[in-house]
C-alpha positions, -999 to 999 in steps of 0.1 A, spaced: -183 -55 -49 -150 -47 -65 -119 -57 -46 -91 -34 -37 -56 -49 -37 -29 -30 -18 5 -36 -34 35 -26 -14 67 -20 -33 101 -19 -16 131 -9 -38 108 -11 -69 99 -48 -62 66 -62 -50 70 -70 -13 34 -77 -4 -1 -78 -19 -32 -75 3 -69 -77 -5 -82 -49 17 -118 -62 14 -107 -95 29 -91 -80 60 -111 -89 91 -88 -76 119 -64 -46 116 -27 -54 117 7 -38 111 36 -48 88 71 -35 93 93 -31 62 130 -25 69 158 -19 43 195 -28 44 204 4 62 180 -2 90 155 24 79 119 13 83 82 19 77 52 5 96 22 -1 74 -12 -3 91 -37 -25 73 -74 -26 80 -106 -34 62 -108 -11 31 -78 11 38 -41 12 44 -17 37 58 19 42 70 18 50 107 55 51 115 86 58 96 123 65 101 125 90 73 133 126 83 102 143 69 74 117 77 54 129 46 43 93 41 28 92 77 10 125 71 -7 112 40 -30 92 62 -53 64 51 -58 56 15 -89 38 2 -86 41 -36 -61 42 -64 -61 80 -68 -28 86 -50 -2 62 -37 16 66 -4 53 71 -12 83 72 11 111 83 -11 139 82 15 131 45 23 120 36 -13 86 23 -2 54 27 -22 19 17 -12 -5 16 -42 -41 4 -43 -51 -13 -75 -86 -21 -85 -86 -59 -91 -112 -55 -119 -92 -28 -137 -70 -53 -156 -98 -78 -164 -115 -76 -197 -153 -76 -193 -163 -76 -230 -149 -83 -264 -163 -67 -295 -154 -72 -331 
């Protein structure tokens, strides 16, 4: 089975990488910036979401759970992005000449 790696970017830099297929118990991570603004990211087997945020519109919270790489969760005010990457996508599976 292909693995799904959730990559959490804060201020454009990788803050956390999580193999969602390896998660056995759900847990939360809190990301806070220098101004005290925050996002709570909920991690569970096969999916990830933002469940709480200090941003004014809470669009990131309303995006719900993501399970694939189709659309990242983005919190523009807090500069946080949650992107799922297929771990096999960057691997070469054949070479032809």
